[in-house]
Residue frames relative to the residue before (quaternion, step in Angstrom):
aa qw qx qy qz dx dy dz
A 1.0000 0.0000 0.0000 0.0000 0.00 0.00 0.00
L 0.6449 0.5232 -0.3260 0.4517 3.59 1.01 -0.78
L 0.6100 0.5777 -0.3412 0.4216 3.57 1.07 -0.74
F 0.7543 0.3435 -0.1959 0.5242 3.59 1.00 -0.79
G 0.6353 0.5755 -0.3276 0.3973 3.58 1.07 -0.67
L 0.6666 0.5215 -0.3070 0.4354 3.58 0.94 -0.86
P 0.6754 0.4501 -0.3202 0.4887 3.67 0.80 -0.79
F 0.6137 0.5448 -0.3469 0.4540 3.59 1.03 -0.72
F 0.6349 0.5322 -0.3249 0.4562 3.59 0.99 -0.83
F 0.6875 0.4821 -0.2923 0.4577 3.61 0.84 -0.92
V 0.6429 0.5026 -0.3224 0.4798 3.60 0.99 -0.77
L 0.6540 0.5081 -0.3088 0.4677 3.60 0.93 -0.87
R 0.6426 0.5228 -0.3206 0.4594 3.59 0.96 -0.85
E 0.6609 0.5010 -0.3070 0.4668 3.61 0.91 -0.87
L 0.6632 0.5023 -0.3105 0.4598 3.59 0.92 -0.84
L 0.6725 0.4851 -0.2971 0.4735 3.59 0.94 -0.85
E 0.6461 0.5048 -0.3250 0.4713 3.60 1.00 -0.77
K 0.6424 0.5252 -0.3288 0.4510 3.58 0.96 -0.80
A 0.7237 0.4486 -0.2428 0.4648 3.58 0.98 -0.84
F 0.8593 0.2093 -0.0414 0.4649 3.59 0.82 -0.98
A 0.5640 0.6538 -0.3884 0.3219 3.63 1.14 -0.33
L 0.3398 -0.6754 0.6193 0.2117 3.49 -1.27 0.65
Q 0.1901 -0.7926 0.5723 0.0904 3.59 -0.75 1.05
E 0.0144 -0.7954 0.6055 -0.0222 3.56 -0.90 0.95
V 0.0785 -0.7595 0.6445 0.0401 3.56 -1.11 0.79
E 0.0210 -0.8039 0.5935 -0.0321 3.57 -0.83 1.03
V 0.1770 -0.7113 0.6665 0.1359 3.53 -1.16 0.74
D 0.0713 0.8237 -0.5472 0.1303 3.53 -0.26 1.33
G 0.8305 -0.0664 0.0106 0.5529 3.57 -0.36 1.22
K 0.7866 -0.2663 0.2352 0.5051 3.55 -0.51 -1.22
V 0.6658 0.4916 -0.2744 0.4897 3.57 1.29 0.29
L 0.2421 -0.6984 0.6520 0.1693 3.53 -1.18 0.74
A 0.0215 -0.8044 0.5931 -0.0245 3.59 -0.66 1.09
W 0.0069 -0.7797 0.6261 0.0030 3.56 -1.03 0.78
S 0.0582 -0.8074 0.5871 -0.0086 3.53 -1.06 0.78
R 0.1736 -0.7157 0.6637 0.1314 3.48 -1.38 0.41
R 0.0289 -0.8240 0.5649 -0.0342 3.56 -0.62 1.14
T 0.0789 -0.7321 0.6742 0.0568 3.51 -1.13 0.82
K 0.6759 -0.4614 0.3511 0.4549 3.59 -1.24 -0.11
L 0.7156 0.4665 -0.2507 0.4555 3.58 1.13 -0.56
W 0.8170 -0.0110 0.0372 0.5754 3.63 1.03 -0.65
S 0.2069 -0.7466 0.6187 0.1305 3.50 -1.37 0.22
R 0.0922 -0.7672 0.6320 0.0598 3.56 -1.03 0.82
R 0.0164 -0.7995 0.5992 -0.0379 3.57 -0.81 1.03
R 0.0531 -0.7821 0.6209 0.0045 3.55 -0.97 0.93
Q 0.1568 -0.7856 0.5942 0.0725 3.54 -1.22 0.57
L 0.0367 -0.7600 0.6485 0.0235 3.51 -1.30 0.53
K 0.4565 -0.6835 0.4950 0.2818 3.57 -0.87 0.95
L 0.5514 -0.6373 0.4305 0.3232 3.57 -1.01 0.83
T 0.6243 0.5505 -0.3415 0.4366 3.59 1.10 -0.63
E 0.6493 0.5215 -0.3090 0.4592 3.61 1.21 -0.41
I 0.6204 0.5746 -0.3368 0.4142 3.60 1.20 -0.44
T 0.1796 -0.7947 0.5726 0.0912 3.57 -0.83 1.00
D 0.8100 -0.0686 0.0619 0.5791 3.61 1.08 -0.62
V 0.2109 -0.7188 0.6457 0.1479 3.52 -1.37 0.39
V 0.0098 0.8242 -0.5629 0.0606 3.57 -0.63 1.11
P 0.4445 -0.6444 0.5344 0.3187 3.58 -1.12 0.60
D 0.2470 -0.7491 0.5994 0.1366 3.56 -1.01 0.85
T 0.1540 0.8128 -0.5356 0.1695 3.57 -0.11 1.31
P 0.0241 -0.8152 0.5786 -0.0110 3.60 0.27 1.21
K 0.6177 -0.5432 0.4010 0.4033 3.59 -1.20 0.40
L 0.7675 0.1279 -0.0709 0.6242 3.56 1.07 -0.78
G 0.6771 0.4893 -0.3499 0.4239 3.54 -0.95 0.78
E 0.7069 -0.4899 0.3538 0.3677 3.48 -1.41 -0.09
H 0.3063 -0.7476 0.5645 0.1694 3.58 -0.83 0.99
G 0.1527 0.7897 -0.5835 0.1122 3.55 -1.14 0.60
V 0.4816 -0.6126 0.5284 0.3370 3.52 -1.32 -0.44
T 0.1377 -0.7972 0.5869 0.0314 3.57 -0.84 1.06
V 0.2337 -0.7457 0.6109 0.1266 3.54 -1.08 0.84
I 0.2074 -0.7677 0.5949 0.1175 3.59 -0.88 0.94
S 0.1504 -0.8072 0.5677 0.0594 3.57 -0.76 1.06
R 0.7021 -0.4838 0.3334 0.4023 3.55 -1.31 0.35
G 0.6867 0.4963 -0.2812 0.4507 3.58 1.01 -0.75
G 0.5975 -0.5869 0.3568 0.4139 3.58 1.27 -0.07
A 0.4921 0.6488 -0.4449 0.3728 3.60 1.23 -0.13
R 0.1184 -0.7916 0.5981 0.0405 3.56 -1.10 0.75
P 0.0105 0.8281 -0.5603 0.0124 3.62 0.44 1.11
K 0.3463 -0.7030 0.5812 0.2191 3.54 -1.10 0.76
V 0.2303 -0.8243 0.5058 0.1083 3.57 -0.37 1.24
L 0.7672 0.1489 -0.1187 0.6126 3.59 1.17 -0.46
R 0.0901 -0.8043 0.5871 0.0164 3.56 -0.99 0.87
G 0.8130 0.3291 -0.2044 0.4346 3.53 -1.32 0.30
L 0.4213 0.7049 -0.4660 0.3294 3.59 1.06 0.71
S 0.5192 -0.5628 0.5123 0.3889 3.54 -1.29 0.22
T 0.6821 -0.4780 0.3441 0.4335 3.58 -1.23 0.27
E 0.6703 0.5016 -0.2974 0.4589 3.57 0.89 -0.94
S 0.6600 0.5066 -0.3048 0.4635 3.58 0.96 -0.86
A 0.6383 0.5210 -0.3284 0.4619 3.59 1.01 -0.77
L 0.6609 0.5006 -0.3078 0.4668 3.59 0.93 -0.86
E 0.6912 0.4749 -0.2770 0.4690 3.58 0.88 -0.94
S 0.6546 0.5131 -0.3163 0.4562 3.61 0.95 -0.83
A 0.6510 0.5044 -0.3162 0.4709 3.59 0.98 -0.81
R 0.6474 0.5165 -0.3136 0.4645 3.58 0.98 -0.85
E 0.6793 0.4849 -0.2863 0.4706 3.61 0.93 -0.90
L 0.6561 0.5022 -0.3173 0.4655 3.60 0.95 -0.82
K 0.6335 0.5209 -0.3266 0.4697 3.59 1.00 -0.79
R 0.6401 0.5186 -0.3130 0.4726 3.60 1.03 -0.80
R 0.6695 0.4997 -0.2981 0.4617 3.60 0.96 -0.85
L 0.6502 0.5175 -0.3204 0.4547 3.59 1.06 -0.69
R 0.6537 0.5083 -0.3125 0.4655 3.59 1.11 -0.61
A 0.6260 0.5769 -0.3312 0.4070 3.60 1.13 -0.65
């Protein structure tokens, strides 16, 4: 049951977050924080501003558009998901501007 239940849980969580989650990105002091909140749960992640090397729009021809942060360690977390192409470009530009300020 665990073999099938765990992947089912992750797929269900992604589908519910895609449909109903509120996405927030905050630049607070020395930390970039992003969260996805539904009525049932909340996920919040953080990355120190000193670790961030670039912010890029993720706009593949097929698939989900969003904003990706590139860190010194090579990690590339997607901080915003499910955006239109224009929203991804504008959000990445605004986030990059906020990180420089």
